[in-house]
C-alpha atoms as an extended CHARMM CRD file, in Angstrom:
* protein
*
       205  EXT
         1         1  MET       CA           -121.3690000000       78.2690000000     -114.7360000000  PROA      1               0.0000000000
         2         2  ASP       CA           -119.6200000000       79.6670000000     -117.7940000000  PROA      2               0.0000000000
         3         3  LEU       CA           -120.1660000000       77.3250000000     -120.7310000000  PROA      3               0.0000000000
         4         4  HSD       CA           -118.5110000000       77.2950000000     -124.1110000000  PROA      4               0.0000000000
         5         5  ILE       CA           -120.7200000000       76.5620000000     -127.1270000000  PROA      5               0.0000000000
         6         6  THR       CA           -119.2010000000       73.0720000000     -127.3710000000  PROA      6               0.0000000000
         7         7  ASP       CA           -120.1670000000       72.4190000000     -123.7350000000  PROA      7               0.0000000000
         8         8  VAL       CA           -123.7470000000       73.3980000000     -124.4690000000  PROA      8               0.0000000000
         9         9  GLN       CA           -123.8720000000       71.2520000000     -127.5970000000  PROA      9               0.0000000000
        10        10  SER       CA           -122.4950000000       68.2550000000     -125.7070000000  PROA      10              0.0000000000
        11        11  LEU       CA           -125.0010000000       68.6420000000     -122.8730000000  PROA      11              0.0000000000
        12        12  VAL       CA           -127.8730000000       68.9240000000     -125.3640000000  PROA      12              0.0000000000
        13        13  MET       CA           -126.7160000000       65.6880000000     -126.9990000000  PROA      13              0.0000000000
        14        14  ILE       CA           -126.6140000000       64.0120000000     -123.5990000000  PROA      14              0.0000000000
        15        15  ASP       CA           -130.1600000000       65.2220000000     -122.8500000000  PROA      15              0.0000000000
        16        16  HSD       CA           -131.4360000000       63.8190000000     -126.1570000000  PROA      16              0.0000000000
        17        17  GLN       CA           -129.7860000000       60.4550000000     -125.5250000000  PROA      17              0.0000000000
        18        18  ILE       CA           -131.0370000000       60.1790000000     -121.9540000000  PROA      18              0.0000000000
        19        19  GLY       CA           -134.6360000000       61.0940000000     -122.6900000000  PROA      19              0.0000000000
        20        20  ASN       CA           -137.0330000000       60.6820000000     -119.7740000000  PROA      20              0.0000000000
        21        21  TYR       CA           -135.4930000000       59.4280000000     -116.5520000000  PROA      21              0.0000000000
        22        22  LEU       CA           -136.8290000000       59.2700000000     -113.0110000000  PROA      22              0.0000000000
        23        23  LEU       CA           -134.5300000000       61.6830000000     -111.2120000000  PROA      23              0.0000000000
        24        24  SER       CA           -135.2060000000       64.9840000000     -109.5130000000  PROA      24              0.0000000000
        25        25  PRO       CA           -134.0110000000       68.0460000000     -111.4700000000  PROA      25              0.0000000000
        26        26  ALA       CA           -130.9920000000       68.4720000000     -109.1650000000  PROA      26              0.0000000000
        27        27  GLU       CA           -130.0860000000       64.7720000000     -109.3230000000  PROA      27              0.0000000000
        28        28  TYR       CA           -130.4200000000       64.8630000000     -113.1060000000  PROA      28              0.0000000000
        29        29  GLU       CA           -128.0940000000       67.8630000000     -113.3580000000  PROA      29              0.0000000000
        30        30  ILE       CA           -125.4320000000       66.0750000000     -111.3380000000  PROA      30              0.0000000000
        31        31  ALA       CA           -125.8480000000       62.8810000000     -113.3840000000  PROA      31              0.0000000000
        32        32  ARG       CA           -125.5610000000       64.6880000000     -116.7350000000  PROA      32              0.0000000000
        33        33  GLN       CA           -122.4180000000       66.5020000000     -115.5830000000  PROA      33              0.0000000000
        34        34  VAL       CA           -120.8530000000       63.1800000000     -114.5380000000  PROA      34              0.0000000000
        35        35  ILE       CA           -121.7490000000       61.7140000000     -117.9340000000  PROA      35              0.0000000000
        36        36  TYR       CA           -120.2730000000       64.7540000000     -119.6600000000  PROA      36              0.0000000000
        37        37  LYS       CA           -116.9950000000       64.4580000000     -117.7340000000  PROA      37              0.0000000000
        38        38  THR       CA           -116.6740000000       60.6880000000     -118.2070000000  PROA      38              0.0000000000
        39        39  ALA       CA           -118.4800000000       60.0190000000     -121.5270000000  PROA      39              0.0000000000
        40        40  ASP       CA           -120.0560000000       57.0780000000     -119.7130000000  PROA      40              0.0000000000
        41        41  PHE       CA           -123.8580000000       56.8340000000     -119.6860000000  PROA      41              0.0000000000
        42        42  ASP       CA           -123.7510000000       53.9470000000     -117.2030000000  PROA      42              0.0000000000
        43        43  TYR       CA           -123.4760000000       56.4940000000     -114.4050000000  PROA      43              0.0000000000
        44        44  LEU       CA           -127.0680000000       57.5060000000     -114.9990000000  PROA      44              0.0000000000
        45        45  SER       CA           -128.1860000000       54.2040000000     -113.4780000000  PROA      45              0.0000000000
        46        46  LEU       CA           -125.2580000000       53.7770000000     -111.0580000000  PROA      46              0.0000000000
        47        47  LEU       CA           -125.4830000000       57.0500000000     -109.1410000000  PROA      47              0.0000000000
        48        48  ARG       CA           -127.3640000000       56.7430000000     -105.8590000000  PROA      48              0.0000000000
        49        49  PHE       CA           -128.6860000000       59.6720000000     -103.8190000000  PROA      49              0.0000000000
        50        50  SER       CA           -129.8850000000       59.1080000000     -100.2780000000  PROA      50              0.0000000000
        51        51  GLU       CA           -132.9480000000       60.9590000000      -99.0530000000  PROA      51              0.0000000000
        52        52  ASN       CA           -132.1760000000       64.6430000000      -98.4630000000  PROA      52              0.0000000000
        53        53  SER       CA           -128.5320000000       64.1570000000      -99.5020000000  PROA      53              0.0000000000
        54        54  LEU       CA           -128.6210000000       67.1680000000     -101.8260000000  PROA      54              0.0000000000
        55        55  THR       CA           -130.4000000000       69.5200000000      -99.4300000000  PROA      55              0.0000000000
        56        56  GLN       CA           -128.1980000000       68.4620000000      -96.5090000000  PROA      56              0.0000000000
        57        57  GLY       CA           -125.0780000000       68.6970000000      -98.6370000000  PROA      57              0.0000000000
        58        58  ALA       CA           -126.0270000000       72.1340000000      -99.9310000000  PROA      58              0.0000000000
        59        59  ALA       CA           -126.7180000000       73.3320000000      -96.3840000000  PROA      59              0.0000000000
        60        60  ALA       CA           -123.3190000000       72.0480000000      -95.2350000000  PROA      60              0.0000000000
        61        61  LEU       CA           -121.5770000000       73.8520000000      -98.0780000000  PROA      61              0.0000000000
        62        62  ALA       CA           -123.4220000000       77.0840000000      -97.2910000000  PROA      62              0.0000000000
        63        63  ALA       CA           -122.4210000000       76.7170000000      -93.6340000000  PROA      63              0.0000000000
        64        64  HSD       CA           -118.7420000000       76.6060000000      -94.6850000000  PROA      64              0.0000000000
        65        65  ILE       CA           -118.2940000000       73.0830000000      -93.3410000000  PROA      65              0.0000000000
        66        66  SER       CA           -114.8350000000       71.6370000000      -94.0310000000  PROA      66              0.0000000000
        67        67  VAL       CA           -114.4070000000       69.2330000000      -96.9450000000  PROA      67              0.0000000000
        68        68  ILE       CA           -112.1540000000       66.1990000000      -96.4380000000  PROA      68              0.0000000000
        69        69  VAL       CA           -110.9570000000       64.4060000000      -99.5820000000  PROA      69              0.0000000000
        70        70  ASP       CA           -108.9640000000       61.2200000000     -100.0380000000  PROA      70              0.0000000000
        71        71  LYS       CA           -106.6270000000       62.1700000000     -102.9140000000  PROA      71              0.0000000000
        72        72  PRO       CA           -104.9560000000       65.3480000000     -104.2440000000  PROA      72              0.0000000000
        73        73  ALA       CA           -106.7380000000       64.8680000000     -107.5790000000  PROA      73              0.0000000000
        74        74  VAL       CA           -110.0880000000       65.4490000000     -105.8710000000  PROA      74              0.0000000000
        75        75  GLN       CA           -108.7700000000       68.4800000000     -103.9950000000  PROA      75              0.0000000000
        76        76  VAL       CA           -107.4400000000       70.0300000000     -107.1960000000  PROA      76              0.0000000000
        77        77  GLY       CA           -110.7120000000       69.2420000000     -108.9600000000  PROA      77              0.0000000000
        78        78  ILE       CA           -112.9420000000       71.0920000000     -106.4930000000  PROA      78              0.0000000000
        79        79  VAL       CA           -110.8240000000       73.8880000000     -105.0350000000  PROA      79              0.0000000000
        80        80  SER       CA           -111.5560000000       76.4110000000     -107.7910000000  PROA      80              0.0000000000
        81        81  ILE       CA           -115.3450000000       76.4340000000     -107.5070000000  PROA      81              0.0000000000
        82        82  LEU       CA           -115.2880000000       76.3590000000     -103.7050000000  PROA      82              0.0000000000
        83        83  GLN       CA           -112.9540000000       79.3580000000     -103.6500000000  PROA      83              0.0000000000
        84        84  LYS       CA           -115.3640000000       81.2390000000     -105.9190000000  PROA      84              0.0000000000
        85        85  THR       CA           -118.4400000000       80.3650000000     -103.8610000000  PROA      85              0.0000000000
        86        86  PHE       CA           -118.6290000000       79.2280000000     -100.2220000000  PROA      86              0.0000000000
        87        87  CYS       CA           -114.8640000000       79.1280000000      -99.4880000000  PROA      87              0.0000000000
        88        88  ASN       CA           -115.0590000000       75.8560000000      -97.5650000000  PROA      88              0.0000000000
        89        89  PRO       CA           -111.6900000000       74.6870000000      -96.1850000000  PROA      89              0.0000000000
        90        90  ILE       CA           -110.4190000000       71.5890000000      -98.0290000000  PROA      90              0.0000000000
        91        91  TYR       CA           -108.0790000000       68.9990000000      -96.4960000000  PROA      91              0.0000000000
        92        92  CYS       CA           -106.5290000000       65.9760000000      -98.1920000000  PROA      92              0.0000000000
        93        93  CYS       CA           -106.0880000000       62.7190000000      -96.2760000000  PROA      93              0.0000000000
        94        94  SER       CA           -103.2310000000       61.4480000000      -98.4410000000  PROA      94              0.0000000000
        95        95  THR       CA           -101.0320000000       64.4340000000      -97.6050000000  PROA      95              0.0000000000
        96        96  THR       CA           -101.7420000000       64.3250000000      -93.8660000000  PROA      96              0.0000000000
        97        97  VAL       CA            -99.8100000000       61.3380000000      -92.5810000000  PROA      97              0.0000000000
        98        98  THR       CA            -98.7160000000       61.6070000000      -88.9700000000  PROA      98              0.0000000000
        99        99  ARG       CA            -97.5210000000       58.0980000000      -88.1960000000  PROA      99              0.0000000000
       100       100  PRO       CA            -95.6840000000       55.2380000000      -89.9180000000  PROA      100             0.0000000000
       101       101  GLN       CA            -97.5970000000       53.2590000000      -92.5260000000  PROA      101             0.0000000000
       102       102  GLN       CA            -98.2140000000       49.6880000000      -91.4510000000  PROA      102             0.0000000000
       103       103  ARG       CA           -101.5230000000       48.0490000000      -92.2300000000  PROA      103             0.0000000000
       104       104  LYS       CA           -103.3380000000       50.9970000000      -93.7750000000  PROA      104             0.0000000000
       105       105  THR       CA           -102.8550000000       53.2620000000      -96.7660000000  PROA      105             0.0000000000
       106       106  GLU       CA           -101.8440000000       56.9120000000      -96.4510000000  PROA      106             0.0000000000
       107       107  ALA       CA           -105.4030000000       57.9520000000      -97.2450000000  PROA      107             0.0000000000
       108       108  ALA       CA           -106.8200000000       55.7120000000      -94.5010000000  PROA      108             0.0000000000
       109       109  TRP       CA           -104.3190000000       56.9060000000      -91.8920000000  PROA      109             0.0000000000
       110       110  GLY       CA           -104.8420000000       60.5000000000      -92.9270000000  PROA      110             0.0000000000
       111       111  LEU       CA           -108.6100000000       60.1520000000      -92.7260000000  PROA      111             0.0000000000
       112       112  GLU       CA           -108.3630000000       58.9050000000      -89.1280000000  PROA      112             0.0000000000
       113       113  THR       CA           -106.2470000000       61.9460000000      -88.2780000000  PROA      113             0.0000000000
       114       114  MET       CA           -108.5770000000       64.3850000000      -90.0080000000  PROA      114             0.0000000000
       115       115  ALA       CA           -111.6800000000       62.8320000000      -88.4660000000  PROA      115             0.0000000000
       116       116  LYS       CA           -110.5210000000       63.7950000000      -84.9720000000  PROA      116             0.0000000000
       117       117  ASN       CA           -110.6090000000       67.4920000000      -85.8610000000  PROA      117             0.0000000000
       118       118  HSD       CA           -113.4560000000       67.4250000000      -88.3940000000  PROA      118             0.0000000000
       119       119  PRO       CA           -116.0680000000       64.9190000000      -87.1920000000  PROA      119             0.0000000000
       120       120  GLN       CA           -118.9350000000       66.6480000000      -88.9990000000  PROA      120             0.0000000000
       121       121  ALA       CA           -117.1780000000       67.4390000000      -92.2740000000  PROA      121             0.0000000000
       122       122  ILE       CA           -118.1880000000       66.6370000000      -95.8320000000  PROA      122             0.0000000000
       123       123  TYR       CA           -116.1930000000       63.5210000000      -96.7470000000  PROA      123             0.0000000000
       124       124  VAL       CA           -115.3650000000       62.9510000000     -100.4230000000  PROA      124             0.0000000000
       125       125  ILE       CA           -113.8090000000       59.5640000000     -101.2140000000  PROA      125             0.0000000000
       126       126  GLY       CA           -113.0470000000       59.4700000000     -104.9200000000  PROA      126             0.0000000000
       127       127  GLN       CA           -110.3920000000       56.8050000000     -105.3650000000  PROA      127             0.0000000000
       128       128  GLU       CA           -109.2710000000       55.0480000000     -102.1720000000  PROA      128             0.0000000000
       129       129  GLN       CA           -111.5170000000       52.1910000000     -101.1050000000  PROA      129             0.0000000000
       130       130  THR       CA           -109.4620000000       51.8180000000      -97.9080000000  PROA      130             0.0000000000
       131       131  ALA       CA           -110.3750000000       55.3760000000      -96.9490000000  PROA      131             0.0000000000
       132       132  LEU       CA           -114.0590000000       54.6020000000      -97.4370000000  PROA      132             0.0000000000
       133       133  THR       CA           -113.7380000000       51.4750000000      -95.2770000000  PROA      133             0.0000000000
       134       134  THR       CA           -112.0420000000       53.5130000000      -92.5500000000  PROA      134             0.0000000000
       135       135  LEU       CA           -114.7310000000       56.1920000000      -92.7910000000  PROA      135             0.0000000000
       136       136  VAL       CA           -117.4750000000       53.6170000000      -92.2780000000  PROA      136             0.0000000000
       137       137  GLU       CA           -115.6190000000       52.1010000000      -89.3140000000  PROA      137             0.0000000000
       138       138  LEU       CA           -115.3760000000       55.5220000000      -87.6430000000  PROA      138             0.0000000000
       139       139  ILE       CA           -119.0820000000       56.1880000000      -88.2050000000  PROA      139             0.0000000000
       140       140  GLU       CA           -120.0430000000       52.8100000000      -86.7740000000  PROA      140             0.0000000000
       141       141  ARG       CA           -117.9370000000       53.5520000000      -83.6900000000  PROA      141             0.0000000000
       142       142  LYS       CA           -119.8440000000       56.8670000000      -83.4530000000  PROA      142             0.0000000000
       143       143  SER       CA           -116.5460000000       58.7680000000      -83.6180000000  PROA      143             0.0000000000
       144       144  ILE       CA           -117.8190000000       61.0240000000      -86.4030000000  PROA      144             0.0000000000
       145       145  GLN       CA           -121.1100000000       62.1800000000      -87.9270000000  PROA      145             0.0000000000
       146       146  PRO       CA           -120.4040000000       63.4760000000      -91.4520000000  PROA      146             0.0000000000
       147       147  ALA       CA           -122.6290000000       66.1510000000      -92.9450000000  PROA      147             0.0000000000
       148       148  LEU       CA           -122.3820000000       64.3570000000      -96.2970000000  PROA      148             0.0000000000
       149       149  ILE       CA           -120.4960000000       61.4300000000      -97.8400000000  PROA      149             0.0000000000
       150       150  VAL       CA           -119.6250000000       61.3390000000     -101.5310000000  PROA      150             0.0000000000
       151       151  ALA       CA           -118.1830000000       57.9190000000     -102.3590000000  PROA      151             0.0000000000
       152       152  THR       CA           -117.0520000000       56.9630000000     -105.8540000000  PROA      152             0.0000000000
       153       153  PRO       CA           -113.9740000000       54.7160000000     -105.4940000000  PROA      153             0.0000000000
       154       154  PRO       CA           -113.6540000000       51.8220000000     -107.9620000000  PROA      154             0.0000000000
       155       155  THR       CA           -114.6410000000       48.8020000000     -105.8880000000  PROA      155             0.0000000000
       156       156  PHE       CA           -113.5590000000       45.2520000000     -106.7210000000  PROA      156             0.0000000000
       157       157  VAL       CA           -113.7250000000       43.8550000000     -103.1830000000  PROA      157             0.0000000000
       158       158  GLU       CA           -115.7880000000       44.6680000000     -100.0820000000  PROA      158             0.0000000000
       159       159  GLN       CA           -118.9250000000       45.4840000000     -102.0520000000  PROA      159             0.0000000000
       160       160  ASP       CA           -120.7720000000       45.3980000000      -98.7250000000  PROA      160             0.0000000000
       161       161  ILE       CA           -119.4420000000       48.9110000000      -98.0820000000  PROA      161             0.0000000000
       162       162  LYS       CA           -121.7340000000       50.1500000000     -100.8550000000  PROA      162             0.0000000000
       163       163  GLN       CA           -124.6360000000       48.2770000000      -99.2480000000  PROA      163             0.0000000000
       164       164  TRP       CA           -123.8410000000       50.0160000000      -95.9650000000  PROA      164             0.0000000000
       165       165  LEU       CA           -124.2100000000       53.3760000000      -97.7010000000  PROA      165             0.0000000000
       166       166  ALA       CA           -127.5330000000       52.2860000000      -99.2000000000  PROA      166             0.0000000000
       167       167  THR       CA           -129.0150000000       51.7630000000      -95.7330000000  PROA      167             0.0000000000
       168       168  SER       CA           -127.1710000000       54.4830000000      -93.8090000000  PROA      168             0.0000000000
       169       169  SER       CA           -128.9190000000       57.4510000000      -92.2200000000  PROA      169             0.0000000000
       170       170  ILE       CA           -125.8930000000       59.6170000000      -93.0960000000  PROA      170             0.0000000000
       171       171  PRO       CA           -126.6420000000       61.7590000000      -96.1990000000  PROA      171             0.0000000000
       172       172  ASN       CA           -124.6670000000       60.2330000000      -99.0350000000  PROA      172             0.0000000000
       173       173  ILE       CA           -124.1400000000       60.1010000000     -102.7830000000  PROA      173             0.0000000000
       174       174  TYR       CA           -122.3440000000       57.0600000000     -104.1630000000  PROA      174             0.0000000000
       175       175  VAL       CA           -121.7140000000       54.9690000000     -107.2530000000  PROA      175             0.0000000000
       176       176  GLU       CA           -123.1100000000       51.4620000000     -107.1460000000  PROA      176             0.0000000000
       177       177  GLY       CA           -121.0060000000       48.6090000000     -108.5110000000  PROA      177             0.0000000000
       178       178  LYS       CA           -117.3470000000       48.5680000000     -109.5070000000  PROA      178             0.0000000000
       179       179  LYS       CA           -117.0740000000       51.8250000000     -111.4610000000  PROA      179             0.0000000000
       180       180  GLY       CA           -115.8900000000       55.1560000000     -110.1370000000  PROA      180             0.0000000000
       181       181  ASN       CA           -112.9110000000       57.5030000000     -109.8270000000  PROA      181             0.0000000000
       182       182  SER       CA           -111.7550000000       60.8980000000     -108.6020000000  PROA      182             0.0000000000
       183       183  VAL       CA           -113.2040000000       62.6910000000     -111.6220000000  PROA      183             0.0000000000
       184       184  VAL       CA           -116.6880000000       61.4600000000     -110.7300000000  PROA      184             0.0000000000
       185       185  ALA       CA           -116.2920000000       62.5860000000     -107.1070000000  PROA      185             0.0000000000
       186       186  SER       CA           -115.0410000000       66.0250000000     -108.1320000000  PROA      186             0.0000000000
       187       187  THR       CA           -117.8680000000       66.4480000000     -110.6160000000  PROA      187             0.0000000000
       188       188  ILE       CA           -120.5060000000       65.5630000000     -108.0190000000  PROA      188             0.0000000000
       189       189  ILE       CA           -119.1600000000       68.1180000000     -105.5430000000  PROA      189             0.0000000000
       190       190  ASN       CA           -118.7260000000       70.7930000000     -108.2100000000  PROA      190             0.0000000000
       191       191  SER       CA           -122.2650000000       70.2790000000     -109.5100000000  PROA      191             0.0000000000
       192       192  LEU       CA           -123.7340000000       70.3000000000     -106.0090000000  PROA      192             0.0000000000
       193       193  THR       CA           -121.7920000000       73.4750000000     -105.1900000000  PROA      193             0.0000000000
       194       194  GLU       CA           -123.0660000000       75.1650000000     -108.3500000000  PROA      194             0.0000000000
       195       195  LEU       CA           -126.6560000000       74.2270000000     -107.5350000000  PROA      195             0.0000000000
       196       196  ALA       CA           -126.2890000000       75.3470000000     -103.9120000000  PROA      196             0.0000000000
       197       197  TRP       CA           -124.7040000000       78.6590000000     -104.9640000000  PROA      197             0.0000000000
       198       198  GLN       CA           -127.5300000000       79.3900000000     -107.3940000000  PROA      198             0.0000000000
       199       199  GLU       CA           -130.0890000000       78.7800000000     -104.6520000000  PROA      199             0.0000000000
       200       200  TYR       CA           -128.0690000000       80.8390000000     -102.1730000000  PROA      200             0.0000000000
       201       201  ALA       CA           -127.8370000000       83.7720000000     -104.5960000000  PROA      201             0.0000000000
       202       202  LEU       CA           -131.5580000000       83.4840000000     -105.3660000000  PROA      202             0.0000000000
       203       203  ASN       CA           -132.4770000000       83.6680000000     -101.6780000000  PROA      203             0.0000000000
       204       204  LEU       CA           -130.2130000000       86.6870000000     -101.1980000000  PROA      204             0.0000000000
       205       205  GLY       CA           -131.9230000000       88.4160000000     -104.0880000000  PROA      205             0.0000000000
């Protein structure tokens, strides 16, 4: 990761303000990057990592597994680093609508369409809560088995979806509570990709 001096100074300030915190080194790196991108220290206590979510996610990235995102903002936010590293295909649910919109959003309809062709993809839901609800429904019906879920949509209703993630066996990273947005989702994937690429390069060496 190429850092400008101001980036380094900002990250050092974040480290000083955080102090000691019970996260693994990889989890901490992702959390500090989210804080840097959002200027919101609440994410330090709101980010949740399921067991083996980082190792499973890194393995999926290294295996060139497809990445399915809910909004173009997430796709734009992650395409650069993926092109420079593992070159995973990226598909956006909101731009893949194949039938008339009735009771579901474009992202939810698009996710159903994508899921048929990419049942084991990495799913990144940054903004659309309806897409996350649809994703959970498909998993419960055993239609798909994602390699990793990153879920950061702002959630004002259906908080039980977050509780589902907390108890799921699917590797996942999510934001607890109401906060979240596409920037957080993009930052999580970018940070995980950077960490996975460093490990991949180290093993090659």
